[in-house]
C-alpha positions as a Markdown table, in Angstrom:
| # | Residue | x | y | z |
|---|---|---|---|---|
| 1 | Met | -21.1 | -8.8 | -16.9 |
| 2 | Ile | -21.4 | -11.8 | -14.6 |
| 3 | Thr | -19.8 | -15.0 | -15.8 |
| 4 | Lys | -22.3 | -17.8 | -15.1 |
| 5 | Ala | -20.5 | -20.6 | -16.8 |
| 6 | Leu | -17.1 | -21.5 | -18.4 |
| 7 | Leu | -16.6 | -24.0 | -21.1 |
| 8 | Phe | -13.1 | -25.2 | -21.3 |
| 9 | Asp | -11.7 | -27.5 | -24.0 |
| 10 | Met | -8.0 | -27.8 | -24.6 |
| 11 | Asp | -5.2 | -30.0 | -25.7 |
| 12 | Gly | -6.1 | -32.6 | -28.2 |
| 13 | Thr | -9.6 | -31.5 | -29.2 |
| 14 | Leu | -9.2 | -28.1 | -30.6 |
| 15 | Ile | -5.4 | -27.6 | -30.3 |
| 16 | Glu | -2.3 | -29.4 | -29.3 |
| 17 | Ala | -0.5 | -27.4 | -26.7 |
| 18 | Asp | 2.4 | -27.9 | -24.3 |
| 19 | Val | 1.6 | -25.2 | -21.7 |
| 20 | Gly | 1.3 | -27.2 | -18.5 |
| 21 | Ser | -1.3 | -29.5 | -17.1 |
| 22 | Ser | -4.9 | -28.9 | -17.9 |
| 23 | Glu | -5.5 | -27.9 | -14.3 |
| 24 | Glu | -2.7 | -25.3 | -14.4 |
| 25 | Val | -4.1 | -23.8 | -17.6 |
| 26 | Phe | -7.6 | -23.8 | -16.1 |
| 27 | Gln | -6.2 | -22.0 | -13.0 |
| 28 | Arg | -4.7 | -19.3 | -15.3 |
| 29 | Val | -8.1 | -18.9 | -17.1 |
| 30 | Leu | -9.8 | -18.5 | -13.7 |
| 31 | Val | -7.3 | -15.9 | -12.6 |
| 32 | Ser | -7.9 | -14.0 | -15.8 |
| 33 | Leu | -11.5 | -13.9 | -14.8 |
| 34 | Gly | -10.7 | -12.6 | -11.3 |
| 35 | Val | -11.2 | -16.0 | -9.6 |
| 36 | Ser | -8.5 | -17.4 | -7.4 |
| 37 | Arg | -8.5 | -21.1 | -6.5 |
| 38 | Pro | -5.7 | -23.4 | -5.2 |
| 39 | Leu | -4.4 | -25.9 | -7.7 |
| 40 | Asp | -5.3 | -28.8 | -5.5 |
| 41 | Asp | -8.9 | -27.6 | -5.4 |
| 42 | Ile | -8.9 | -27.5 | -9.2 |
| 43 | Lys | -7.4 | -31.0 | -9.5 |
| 44 | Lys | -10.1 | -32.3 | -7.1 |
| 45 | Ala | -12.8 | -30.7 | -9.2 |
| 46 | Phe | -11.4 | -32.3 | -12.4 |
| 47 | Leu | -11.4 | -35.7 | -10.7 |
| 48 | Asn | -15.0 | -35.2 | -9.4 |
| 49 | Ala | -16.2 | -34.2 | -12.8 |
| 50 | Glu | -14.5 | -37.2 | -14.5 |
| 51 | Lys | -16.1 | -39.5 | -12.0 |
| 52 | Glu | -19.5 | -38.0 | -12.5 |
| 53 | Ala | -19.1 | -38.3 | -16.3 |
| 54 | Glu | -18.1 | -41.9 | -16.0 |
| 55 | Asp | -21.0 | -42.6 | -13.6 |
| 56 | Ile | -23.6 | -41.4 | -16.1 |
| 57 | Asn | -21.7 | -42.9 | -19.1 |
| 58 | Leu | -21.4 | -39.5 | -20.6 |
| 59 | Leu | -19.2 | -40.6 | -23.5 |
| 60 | Ser | -22.0 | -42.8 | -24.8 |
| 61 | Leu | -24.1 | -39.7 | -25.5 |
| 62 | Phe | -21.5 | -38.7 | -28.0 |
| 63 | Gly | -21.3 | -42.2 | -29.7 |
| 64 | Lys | -18.1 | -43.1 | -27.8 |
| 65 | Asn | -17.4 | -46.2 | -25.8 |
| 66 | Asn | -17.3 | -46.0 | -22.1 |
| 67 | Lys | -13.5 | -46.0 | -21.7 |
| 68 | Pro | -12.4 | -44.3 | -18.5 |
| 69 | Phe | -11.1 | -40.8 | -18.7 |
| 70 | Pro | -7.3 | -40.3 | -18.2 |
| 71 | His | -7.4 | -39.6 | -14.5 |
| 72 | His | -5.4 | -36.7 | -13.2 |
| 73 | Lys | -3.1 | -37.4 | -10.3 |
| 74 | Leu | -3.0 | -35.2 | -7.2 |
């Protein structure tokens, strides 16, 4: 079976976890699916996704105000 998409939701929405940064956890999920990516690439992808979500005011689609996402630091 080919994985076409991955929905990842963790820490604060479904569960509270102390297992590392979101990027580190996401990296472990990718490895479990046979995908290897450097942590810096994953951090950049998170930042890009957050910027895109802010640019289109994504939170407003869910009835939330347009507060910025908590940016991840490289």
